A tleap script that builds the chain and sets N, CA, C and O, in Angstrom:
source leaprc.protein.ff14SB
mol = sequence {
  NMET SER GLU TYR SER ILE VAL ARG VAL GLY
  ASN GLU TYR ILE VAL GLN ALA GLY ASP LYS
  SER ILE LEU ARG ILE SER SER ARG ARG LYS
  ALA VAL LYS ILE MET THR LEU ALA ALA ASP
  LEU LEU ASP GLN GLU MET VAL GLN GLN VAL
  GLU ASP SER PRO SER ILE SER ARG ASP LEU
  ALA ILE VAL PRO GLU LYS SER GLU LEU CPRO
}
set mol.1.N position { -18.521 -13.896 -2.714 }
set mol.1.CA position { -19.402 -14.686 -2.008 }
set mol.1.C position { -19.895 -15.793 -2.522 }
set mol.1.O position { -20.105 -15.845 -3.733 }
set mol.2.N position { -20.142 -16.781 -1.763 }
set mol.2.CA position { -20.411 -18.395 -2.189 }
set mol.2.C position { -21.865 -18.111 -2.720 }
set mol.2.O position { -22.455 -17.060 -2.471 }
set mol.3.N position { -22.415 -19.175 -3.501 }
set mol.3.CA position { -23.833 -19.194 -3.883 }
set mol.3.C position { -24.678 -19.545 -2.666 }
set mol.3.O position { -24.310 -20.452 -1.919 }
set mol.4.N position { -25.708 -18.913 -2.456 }
set mol.4.CA position { -26.595 -19.366 -1.375 }
set mol.4.C position { -28.098 -19.927 -1.677 }
set mol.4.O position { -28.810 -19.242 -2.412 }
set mol.5.N position { -28.555 -21.022 -1.193 }
set mol.5.CA position { -29.785 -21.327 -1.216 }
set mol.5.C position { -30.371 -21.579 -0.062 }
set mol.5.O position { -29.736 -21.650 0.990 }
set mol.6.N position { -31.799 -21.758 -0.162 }
set mol.6.CA position { -32.468 -21.987 1.230 }
set mol.6.C position { -33.417 -23.398 0.705 }
set mol.6.O position { -34.138 -23.299 -0.288 }
set mol.7.N position { -33.335 -24.476 1.360 }
set mol.7.CA position { -33.993 -25.732 1.108 }
set mol.7.C position { -34.952 -25.979 2.129 }
set mol.7.O position { -34.636 -25.985 3.319 }
set mol.8.N position { -36.302 -26.217 1.654 }
set mol.8.CA position { -37.108 -26.883 2.809 }
set mol.8.C position { -36.890 -28.205 3.268 }
set mol.8.O position { -36.706 -28.968 2.319 }
set mol.9.N position { -36.841 -28.771 4.405 }
set mol.9.CA position { -36.623 -30.067 4.687 }
set mol.9.C position { -37.542 -30.215 5.939 }
set mol.9.O position { -37.242 -29.760 7.043 }
set mol.10.N position { -38.736 -30.923 5.650 }
set mol.10.CA position { -39.640 -30.951 6.616 }
set mol.10.C position { -40.542 -29.724 6.710 }
set mol.10.O position { -41.275 -29.298 5.818 }
set mol.11.N position { -40.321 -29.080 8.288 }
set mol.11.CA position { -41.104 -28.199 8.627 }
set mol.11.C position { -39.928 -27.238 8.673 }
set mol.11.O position { -40.261 -26.199 9.244 }
set mol.12.N position { -38.725 -27.233 8.283 }
set mol.12.CA position { -37.613 -26.249 8.609 }
set mol.12.C position { -36.870 -25.909 7.256 }
set mol.12.O position { -36.848 -26.674 6.292 }
set mol.13.N position { -36.229 -24.597 7.305 }
set mol.13.CA position { -35.624 -24.367 5.985 }
set mol.13.C position { -34.166 -24.411 6.387 }
set mol.13.O position { -33.911 -23.983 7.513 }
set mol.14.N position { -33.074 -24.906 5.568 }
set mol.14.CA position { -31.754 -24.884 5.601 }
set mol.14.C position { -31.483 -23.917 4.614 }
set mol.14.O position { -32.070 -23.832 3.535 }
set mol.15.N position { -30.343 -23.005 5.122 }
set mol.15.CA position { -29.635 -22.392 4.377 }
set mol.15.C position { -28.452 -22.941 3.980 }
set mol.15.O position { -27.799 -23.549 4.828 }
set mol.16.N position { -28.004 -22.841 2.760 }
set mol.16.CA position { -26.825 -23.616 2.225 }
set mol.16.C position { -26.018 -22.726 1.514 }
set mol.16.O position { -26.460 -21.889 0.727 }
set mol.17.N position { -24.691 -22.918 1.817 }
set mol.17.CA position { -23.617 -22.052 1.136 }
set mol.17.C position { -22.722 -23.123 0.300 }
set mol.17.O position { -21.995 -23.944 0.858 }
set mol.18.N position { -22.876 -23.003 -1.188 }
set mol.18.CA position { -22.671 -24.161 -1.979 }
set mol.18.C position { -23.190 -25.537 -1.607 }
set mol.18.O position { -24.412 -25.685 -1.589 }
set mol.19.N position { -22.502 -26.432 -1.346 }
set mol.19.CA position { -23.308 -27.812 -0.653 }
set mol.19.C position { -23.250 -28.028 0.765 }
set mol.19.O position { -23.648 -29.088 1.249 }
set mol.20.N position { -22.766 -27.067 1.488 }
set mol.20.CA position { -22.792 -27.071 3.057 }
set mol.20.C position { -23.955 -26.459 3.611 }
set mol.20.O position { -24.556 -25.625 2.935 }
set mol.21.N position { -24.384 -26.792 4.854 }
set mol.21.CA position { -25.558 -26.392 5.422 }
set mol.21.C position { -25.065 -25.782 6.387 }
set mol.21.O position { -24.336 -26.379 7.179 }
set mol.22.N position { -25.425 -24.162 6.556 }
set mol.22.CA position { -25.073 -23.449 7.531 }
set mol.22.C position { -26.058 -22.583 8.417 }
set mol.22.O position { -25.664 -21.814 9.295 }
set mol.23.N position { -27.145 -22.758 8.145 }
set mol.23.CA position { -28.481 -22.676 9.076 }
set mol.23.C position { -29.389 -23.365 8.838 }
set mol.23.O position { -29.727 -23.875 7.769 }
set mol.24.N position { -30.018 -23.436 10.237 }
set mol.24.CA position { -31.586 -24.218 10.247 }
set mol.24.C position { -32.333 -23.349 10.840 }
set mol.24.O position { -32.005 -22.862 11.922 }
set mol.25.N position { -33.572 -22.999 10.140 }
set mol.25.CA position { -34.541 -22.133 10.880 }
set mol.25.C position { -35.921 -22.618 10.617 }
set mol.25.O position { -36.056 -23.389 9.666 }
set mol.26.N position { -36.840 -22.326 11.228 }
set mol.26.CA position { -38.415 -22.766 10.930 }
set mol.26.C position { -39.066 -21.746 10.038 }
set mol.26.O position { -40.211 -22.031 9.686 }
set mol.27.N position { -38.554 -20.597 9.596 }
set mol.27.CA position { -39.510 -19.777 8.805 }
set mol.27.C position { -38.595 -19.120 7.678 }
set mol.27.O position { -37.620 -18.395 7.877 }
set mol.28.N position { -39.112 -19.524 6.467 }
set mol.28.CA position { -38.267 -19.245 5.386 }
set mol.28.C position { -37.923 -17.665 5.065 }
set mol.28.O position { -36.937 -17.293 4.429 }
set mol.29.N position { -38.985 -16.770 5.663 }
set mol.29.CA position { -38.913 -15.487 5.560 }
set mol.29.C position { -37.765 -14.741 6.527 }
set mol.29.O position { -37.249 -13.669 6.211 }
set mol.30.N position { -37.434 -15.501 7.801 }
set mol.30.CA position { -36.609 -15.158 8.638 }
set mol.30.C position { -35.189 -15.620 8.117 }
set mol.30.O position { -34.182 -15.057 8.547 }
set mol.31.N position { -35.104 -16.668 7.169 }
set mol.31.CA position { -33.880 -17.066 6.703 }
set mol.31.C position { -33.590 -16.145 5.761 }
set mol.31.O position { -32.436 -15.716 5.772 }
set mol.32.N position { -34.400 -15.696 4.880 }
set mol.32.CA position { -34.012 -14.745 3.821 }
set mol.32.C position { -33.469 -13.411 4.605 }
set mol.32.O position { -32.391 -12.876 4.347 }
set mol.33.N position { -34.249 -13.030 5.450 }
set mol.33.CA position { -33.879 -11.858 6.297 }
set mol.33.C position { -32.454 -11.713 6.992 }
set mol.33.O position { -31.751 -10.709 7.099 }
set mol.34.N position { -32.239 -13.010 7.431 }
set mol.34.CA position { -30.952 -13.164 8.215 }
set mol.34.C position { -29.894 -13.286 6.952 }
set mol.34.O position { -28.986 -12.458 7.026 }
set mol.35.N position { -29.852 -13.988 6.034 }
set mol.35.CA position { -29.066 -14.057 4.747 }
set mol.35.C position { -28.796 -12.695 4.410 }
set mol.35.O position { -27.633 -12.291 4.376 }
set mol.36.N position { -29.867 -11.873 4.133 }
set mol.36.CA position { -29.890 -10.366 3.692 }
set mol.36.C position { -28.894 -9.692 4.727 }
set mol.36.O position { -28.059 -8.896 4.296 }
set mol.37.N position { -28.946 -9.933 5.828 }
set mol.37.CA position { -28.235 -8.868 6.727 }
set mol.37.C position { -26.886 -9.404 6.832 }
set mol.37.O position { -25.979 -8.629 7.138 }
set mol.38.N position { -26.588 -10.896 6.569 }
set mol.38.CA position { -25.026 -11.379 6.707 }
set mol.38.C position { -24.572 -10.857 5.581 }
set mol.38.O position { -23.453 -10.347 5.649 }
set mol.39.N position { -25.167 -10.838 4.478 }
set mol.39.CA position { -24.333 -10.258 2.991 }
set mol.39.C position { -24.065 -8.664 3.230 }
set mol.39.O position { -23.042 -8.138 2.790 }
set mol.40.N position { -25.001 -7.968 3.919 }
set mol.40.CA position { -24.929 -6.777 4.085 }
set mol.40.C position { -23.493 -6.672 4.805 }
set mol.40.O position { -22.476 -6.242 4.262 }
set mol.41.N position { -23.581 -7.069 5.916 }
set mol.41.CA position { -22.228 -6.873 6.942 }
set mol.41.C position { -21.020 -7.388 6.174 }
set mol.41.O position { -19.947 -6.809 6.347 }
set mol.42.N position { -21.118 -8.767 5.061 }
set mol.42.CA position { -19.787 -8.906 4.615 }
set mol.42.C position { -19.449 -7.787 3.523 }
set mol.42.O position { -18.280 -7.572 3.203 }
set mol.43.N position { -20.415 -7.152 3.018 }
set mol.43.CA position { -20.242 -6.110 2.007 }
set mol.43.C position { -19.566 -5.006 2.565 }
set mol.43.O position { -18.645 -4.453 1.964 }
set mol.44.N position { -20.001 -4.613 3.784 }
set mol.44.CA position { -19.519 -3.377 4.728 }
set mol.44.C position { -18.151 -3.877 5.377 }
set mol.44.O position { -17.376 -3.062 5.878 }
set mol.45.N position { -17.935 -4.962 5.356 }
set mol.45.CA position { -16.559 -5.517 5.818 }
set mol.45.C position { -15.449 -5.369 4.520 }
set mol.45.O position { -14.243 -5.136 4.606 }
set mol.46.N position { -16.111 -5.544 3.530 }
set mol.46.CA position { -15.264 -5.598 2.170 }
set mol.46.C position { -14.835 -4.123 1.717 }
set mol.46.O position { -13.782 -3.792 1.173 }
set mol.47.N position { -16.010 -3.261 2.110 }
set mol.47.CA position { -15.684 -1.723 1.892 }
set mol.47.C position { -14.458 -1.307 2.921 }
set mol.47.O position { -13.437 -0.654 2.711 }
set mol.48.N position { -14.869 -1.827 3.896 }
set mol.48.CA position { -13.651 -1.144 5.120 }
set mol.48.C position { -12.277 -1.816 4.631 }
set mol.48.O position { -11.304 -1.064 4.584 }
set mol.49.N position { -12.085 -3.281 4.229 }
set mol.49.CA position { -10.930 -3.540 3.813 }
set mol.49.C position { -10.452 -2.633 3.042 }
set mol.49.O position { -9.440 -2.064 3.451 }
set mol.50.N position { -10.920 -2.293 1.944 }
set mol.50.CA position { -10.611 -1.586 0.657 }
set mol.50.C position { -10.087 -0.132 1.229 }
set mol.50.O position { -9.073 0.484 0.901 }
set mol.51.N position { -11.011 0.189 2.106 }
set mol.51.CA position { -10.678 1.517 2.432 }
set mol.51.C position { -9.453 1.599 3.435 }
set mol.51.O position { -8.831 2.651 3.580 }
set mol.52.N position { -9.142 0.457 4.107 }
set mol.52.CA position { -8.085 0.646 5.126 }
set mol.52.C position { -6.797 0.130 4.156 }
set mol.52.O position { -5.695 0.385 4.642 }
set mol.53.N position { -6.791 -0.352 3.245 }
set mol.53.CA position { -5.595 -0.738 2.287 }
set mol.53.C position { -5.012 0.374 2.026 }
set mol.53.O position { -5.650 1.421 1.919 }
set mol.54.N position { -3.501 0.290 1.865 }
set mol.54.CA position { -2.832 1.277 1.424 }
set mol.54.C position { -3.103 1.614 -0.102 }
set mol.54.O position { -3.305 0.718 -0.922 }
set mol.55.N position { -3.094 2.828 -0.401 }
set mol.55.CA position { -3.304 3.143 -2.030 }
set mol.55.C position { -1.947 3.403 -2.706 }
set mol.55.O position { -0.887 3.536 -2.094 }
set mol.56.N position { -2.073 3.449 -3.781 }
set mol.56.CA position { -0.461 3.654 -4.379 }
set mol.56.C position { -0.369 5.202 -3.838 }
set mol.56.O position { 0.675 5.423 -3.224 }
set mol.57.N position { -1.191 6.217 -3.944 }
set mol.57.CA position { -0.701 7.663 -3.605 }
set mol.57.C position { -0.020 7.580 -2.082 }
set mol.57.O position { 0.809 8.448 -1.809 }
set mol.58.N position { -0.322 6.620 -1.135 }
set mol.58.CA position { 0.055 6.594 0.216 }
set mol.58.C position { 1.336 5.814 0.407 }
set mol.58.O position { 2.011 5.892 1.434 }
set mol.59.N position { 1.684 4.941 -0.798 }
set mol.59.CA position { 3.172 4.663 -0.711 }
set mol.59.C position { 4.260 5.564 -0.590 }
set mol.59.O position { 4.568 6.551 -1.257 }
set mol.60.N position { 4.908 4.886 0.647 }
set mol.60.CA position { 5.990 5.951 1.228 }
set mol.60.C position { 7.097 5.987 0.038 }
set mol.60.O position { 7.880 6.937 0.004 }
set mol.61.N position { 7.171 4.863 -1.024 }
set mol.61.CA position { 8.180 4.685 -2.172 }
set mol.61.C position { 7.817 5.840 -3.237 }
set mol.61.O position { 8.599 6.111 -4.149 }
set mol.62.N position { 6.770 6.404 -3.094 }
set mol.62.CA position { 6.087 7.281 -4.341 }
set mol.62.C position { 6.020 8.711 -3.685 }
set mol.62.O position { 6.695 9.632 -4.143 }
set mol.63.N position { 5.298 8.852 -2.742 }
set mol.63.CA position { 5.173 9.902 -2.005 }
set mol.63.C position { 6.510 10.428 -1.144 }
set mol.63.O position { 7.069 9.752 -0.281 }
set mol.64.N position { 6.830 11.524 -1.482 }
set mol.64.CA position { 8.394 12.203 -0.991 }
set mol.64.C position { 7.841 12.583 0.549 }
set mol.64.O position { 6.686 12.806 0.910 }
set mol.65.N position { 9.073 12.574 1.315 }
set mol.65.CA position { 9.028 13.167 2.522 }
set mol.65.C position { 8.809 14.548 2.600 }
set mol.65.O position { 9.107 15.193 1.594 }
set mol.66.N position { 8.322 15.192 3.636 }
set mol.66.CA position { 8.217 16.531 3.536 }
set mol.66.C position { 9.750 17.375 3.351 }
set mol.66.O position { 9.871 18.441 2.747 }
set mol.67.N position { 10.578 16.811 3.852 }
set mol.67.CA position { 12.173 17.319 3.910 }
set mol.67.C position { 12.672 17.409 2.275 }
set mol.67.O position { 13.464 18.194 1.756 }
set mol.68.N position { 11.894 16.296 1.681 }
set mol.68.CA position { 12.406 16.182 0.129 }
set mol.68.C position { 11.808 17.259 -0.905 }
set mol.68.O position { 12.227 17.404 -2.053 }
set mol.69.N position { 10.678 18.051 -0.270 }
set mol.69.CA position { 9.780 19.024 -1.115 }
set mol.69.C position { 10.601 20.122 -1.337 }
set mol.69.O position { 11.623 20.238 -0.660 }
set mol.70.N position { 10.308 20.957 -2.195 }
set mol.70.CA position { 11.026 22.072 -2.644 }
set mol.70.C position { 10.563 23.261 -1.812 }
set mol.70.O position { 11.045 24.377 -2.009 }
savepdb mol mol.pdb
quit
């Protein structure tokens, strides 16, 4: 994940990913909460992608067909 920062500009807080502004909100507390929720969702997505990816043990070239078993 990118590096995130929260910058105050006037009465607003801007969430930045690297040098790009991605969110503007009036409360720092809400900005932190939203970014935490977003990071959790991204982590869950990564876990799901890892679980859905084929592992070596599921590779058809390695696991024999039932008819090939003794």
